[in-house]
N, C-alpha and C positions, 0 to 999 in steps of 0.2 A: 210535474213529472217530466222526465225526458224520455223520448222514445227514438228508436232508430227508424228513420223514415225511408231510407233507401240504402240497400246493401247490394253490392255487386260481387258476384262470386269471384274467387281467385283460383289460382292453380291452372288456369287456362292461358297459354301463351298467346299474345296477339299475333296477327299476321306479321310475319317477319319481312323486313326489307333487306336489301343487299348490304352486307357489312364489308364489301370490298373496299380496300384502301389502296392508294397509289403512293409509291415511294418516289424519291427524286431520281434523277438521271435517266436510265434506260426505261424504267417502267413508266415514267411520266411521258416520255417521248412516244411510247406505245399507246398510252391513253389518248394522246393528242391525235395520233393517226387513225384511231378507231372511232373518234367522235364522242359526243356527249350522250349520257344516259338520260332517259326521260325522268321527270321528277317523281311521278307515281304517288303524289301526295293526295290522299282521299279527301273529298269534301266533307265538312262537318257542319252541323247547324250551329248558329251563334247562340250565345246565352251564357249563364253562369257555369262554372266548372263543376258540373255534377257527375261527370265521368272522366276521370283523369286518365285518359289514354292518349299520351302525346303522339303526334304523327311524326314520321321519319322523312327527312329530305332525301334527295337523290344522292347516290355516292358521288364523291368529287371526281372531277376530271381535270387534267392539267397538261402543261407543256414545260419543257426545260429550256432555259435561255443560256446564252453564252456567258452572262455575267452572274448567274446564280440559278436558283430554282424557283419556278412559279407554278402554283396550282390555281386553276380557275374553276370555281364551283358555280353551277347554274341551279338556283333554287327559287322558291316562291313562298310568300306568306299567303296562306289560303286556309279557310275554315278555322279549325282550332290551332293551326300553326301560325296564325296571325295573332300572337299573344300580347302585343304591346310591350311597353318598356318595363323596367324592373319595379316601377311603382304599382304594377298590377300583379295579383297572384297568378294570372295566366301567363306571365313571362316565361315560365318553364316550358310552355308549349311551343315556343319559337324553334325554328331549325337550329341545330347545334352541330358544331364541327370540332373534333379533337385534333390538335396538332402536337406531335411528339417529336422532340429533337433526338435524332439517332446519330448525331455527330459526336465526336470526342471533344467538342468545345462548345462554348456558348454561341448562339446564332442570333443575329439581328433579323427580326421579322417585320415586314410591312404589310398591313392589311388595307385593302380598298374595297368598300362596299358601294355598289352602283345599282340604283333602281332603274327600271325600264318604263318610263311613264307612257310610252306609246302603246304599251300592252297592259296598262293598269286594269286589274280585274274587278276592283270594288265598284259597286254601282254609285257610290257617293264620291267618286274620285273628282267629279267636276267641281266640288267645293274646295279642292286643294289648288294652291297657286301653281299654275303651269301643269296641272294634272299630276303633281308629285306630292308625296307624303313627307312628313318629318321623320327622318331615319337616323339610326345610330347603331353602335355595336359595343359590346362589352366583352372583356377577356378575363377569365378567372383561372387560377391554378386548379388543377383537377387531378385527383389521385387515382381514379378508377377509369375503366373503359365504359362504364354505364352512363346513361343520360344524366346530366346534372339536374339536381332538384333543389339544392341549397345554394344561395348566392350571398354569402357573408362578405361584408366590406373588407375584412382582413385578407380574404382570398382574392380580391380583385387585383389584377395586374395593370390594366389600362382600359380606357374607353375612348370613344371617338369625340368626346366633348359634348357640348350642348346639341340636342337634336335639332336638325335643320332640314328644310325641304330642298336642299341642293341635290343635284343628280348623284354626286358621289361624296363620301366621307372617308377619311383615312386615319390610321393611328400606327404607331411603331412601338416595339418593345423588344427587349432582349430575352430570348428563350434559353434558359440555363441548360448546361450539358445534361442530356437524358431527361430534361424537363418536359412536362405535359400540361397543356392548357386547353380550355374549351372556349370557343368563340361563339357568341350568340348575337346574330344580327336581328334587328327588330324595327318596326315602326313605333311611333310614340304611343298611339292608342290601339287597343285590341280591335280586331275586325277590319283593319285596313289591309286589303288584299292587293298584292302586286308581285310580279316576278322580280328577281334580283340576281346579280352576279357578285361573288366574293372572290377577290384575288388575294392570294397569300404568296408573298415573295420574300426570299432570303437575300441578304446583302453580299454573300460571297459565293464563288463558284464551287467551293469545297463543302458547302453546307449540305446536310442530308437530313430531311425531316419527313415524317409521315403524316398524312392528313386522312382522317377517316370519320365516318358517322358513328356516334356512340351506340352501344347496345341498349335495347329497351329493357326496362324492368319487367320481368316476365310474370311476376306475381303482385297483384294489387288488390286492395280491399278498401271500401269506402262506407262511411256511415254519415248520414245527414240527420240532424236533430234540432230540437228547440232548446234554447237556453232556459234555465229555471226562471219562473216568474220573479223570484226574489232570492237573493243569496247573501248570507252574512259572510264577510271576509274570514277565511280560515275554516269554514264549515265544509269539510270534504264530502260529507254524506249527501249534501244537497246538489252536488255536481254530478253529471253523468260519469260513469266509470265503465271501462272496457277491459276485458281480460284478453291479453295478447300472449299467445304461445308461439315461441320461435324455435325451430329445429337447430341442431348444431351447424356451425360454419355458415351462418346466414348473415348477410348484411341487411340492415333494416333502416328505413327513414320514415318518420312519422310527421305529418303536416297537419296543422289546424288552420282552417280558413274561416273568417267571419263572412257570412252572407248577409249583407246589409238589407234592412227593411226600408219602409217608406221614409223614415227620418234621415236615413243615410249617415248615421253617426256610428263611430267606432266605439265599441265597449273596451274596457280594460281586461285583456284576456291573458291567461297563462296556460302552460302545458306541462304536466308532470308525469313522470314515470316512477312507479313504486313497486314494491314487492307485495303480493297478495297475502291474505290471511292464511296462516298455515293450517288452521282447523278446517276451513271451508273455502276452497279456491273460488267458488262461484258466489261468494257473499261480498257485498260492498264493504269497504273498510272505513272505519271512523277515524283512526289515527294512523297516519302513514309516514314512512321514512322515505323520502324521495331519493331515487337512484340517480335521476337526471331531471333537469327542469329548465324551462324558459320562464323567467320572472315576468310578472304582470306588466303589460305595456299596451298602449293603444295602437296595435298593429293589425293590419288586415290579414296577415299570415304569420304564424310562428311555427317553429320546427324543432325536432329533436333527431339526433343521429347517434344512437347508442354505440355504433361501431359494429364490428363483426362478432356475433355471439359464437364462441368456440364450443359451447355446450348448449344443450337444450335449456331454454329459459322461459319462465312465465312472469309476466309483468301486469300491473294494472296501469292503464293509460287514463289520465284524468284531464279533460279539457275544462278549464275553469273560467268564470267571468266574475269580476268583483262587483259589477253593477250591470244587471241585464238591461239592454236597450230594447224597447218594445219593437217587435217585428224582426229583430236580428235572429239569425239561426247560425248553425255551425256545420262545417264539413270536415270530418276527420278522415284522413287518407293514410294508408300504410303501403309502402313500397318495399319489396323484398326480393332477394335473389333466389329464394326457395319458398315453398308454400308455407304460409303462416295462418294461424287461426285468430280471428278477432270477433268477440261477442260482447254484447251489451249486458252488463250486470244490472238486474232489476232490484 
């Protein structure tokens, strides 16, 4: 049997951080003259992602230069915001910055990420060469102003290459007219804490772009549970099923994480979204027609993004495993722009 081990209530907005953004030209000059804001990133205990409440970095500050526009952001990887590289499901906890091109033409952007080893926060920093961590950054196309949760290869714009323990890494890309991307700086492994600066510079003096911190997902719900002891492929009834009710005009993202046991092996998992029984919404379904799915794969994290529901919808969410690995568990997470209901079907 599968049970919900941990449920966190939704409908309560987390503590909000400043959503202030700085544009190029005069506003950037004003930002430079007023100084940098403090980071305000709360400390969080280390461990598995049992409460997906991403932390927010400080709002960006910057200066304008004679040859273009430059924004300099002072941030840090600390607590849950030290999520490691994209190989880890905690990657989404890293600081994120949205760049929007407000020019009437494409703009060349140069990013430079610099760690500050003299102020390394992590107690195990001494094991790093020169007191530095291996760092890097990735840039993805981003369609909304919310914090990025999905990192699909097809949406990647550029990265800084192989992670390295150099003081600085850089990358360049062309930001399309009115384009928007999210920049995610990270260390290679989760839990590596240190302050950093991120410089965002354009190549022309006529460039105009906005840099801002993304809005948090205000409604979140989580279920942690056990995989079935055994499962025959295609047997929906033996998989845990959840009823998800979504109000109109709501954007929803569903994530499924594998929580590895002592063996440390990945099971072959899939995630399905289907319509419930019309006779009894609270009954598990034997035969389902999938509305959306992520096919079975040995991934530590899989995700679904149904898009914006224009009308009230009810779905059945099914996290599946083709062959259960002893000790492995799962974490089902739902992020939404409005209050949604998620309940385990017994």
